[in-house]
N, C-alpha and C positions, 0 to 999 in steps of 0.2 A: 500577444499571443499570453496565452494561459498558462501559469505559475509548470501546471501538469504537463502539457505539451512541450515546455522548455524543459524540466528536468525529463523527461524522456529523449529528446533531442540529444541530449548530452552524452547516448550511449553508441556506439559507433555499431554493432551487431542488429541487424533489423530483428531477428528470434527473442535479443534479449527485451529488446523492445515490446515486441506485443507481448512478450510472458510479464513485462514489470506495467504495461496497461491493463493486461484482463487482470494483474494482482490486484492496483487500485482499483478498479472496478470492484471487484468482491470488499475491499475495503471501504468504496462509497455505498457499498449494499449495507454493509453492516452498521455503517454511521446514517444513514439515507438522508444521503444530504451527497452533494457535487464537493470535490475533494479540495477546489479552491475557494470558494465559499467557505468549505470550514475551515482552513488555514488561516483567513483573511480573518475570521472571527474567536479562533481559540488561542488561547495563550498556548506557549509550548511546551508547559509542562501538562496542562489537558492531554495535550497532543501524545503524549510520550504513556499517559496513563490509556489512554482510545486504544494505542498500539497496542498494547500490551494486556488490552481488554480482548483485544481482536486474535490475540493470537494461544491465549485462554480458552479464547472462543472453538477456535478451530482445533486445538486439542481434546476440549468436549466433545463437538461432534466427532470425534474419532478418525480424525484426518490423518494420514501418517506422518509419520514425526519427517518424511524428504520432504511431505508436499507443504506443511507447518513450515519448514525450514525457508522452502521457497516461495512462500507464499508474503514474506520479510521481504517486502522489495523496501525497505529505507535501508537494507544491507547491502550497497553494492558488489556485484559480482566481474563486472565488464570494466 
């Protein structure tokens, strides 16, 4: 099983999984790569830098703060 699917299976609520799956897809579009491949080849420090860039990108694109926070899929709420 891919890391992404393993991580998503850790959430009990189906709606939470759907939300995080969608948010991961947004991040994959941003990095232009499958998240599993990206995580396998990328150092942790770079991952955090890219996540910060993604959050900044969302803010620059005038997403509402609540939307930007909701796209922070790396901060679990479930």
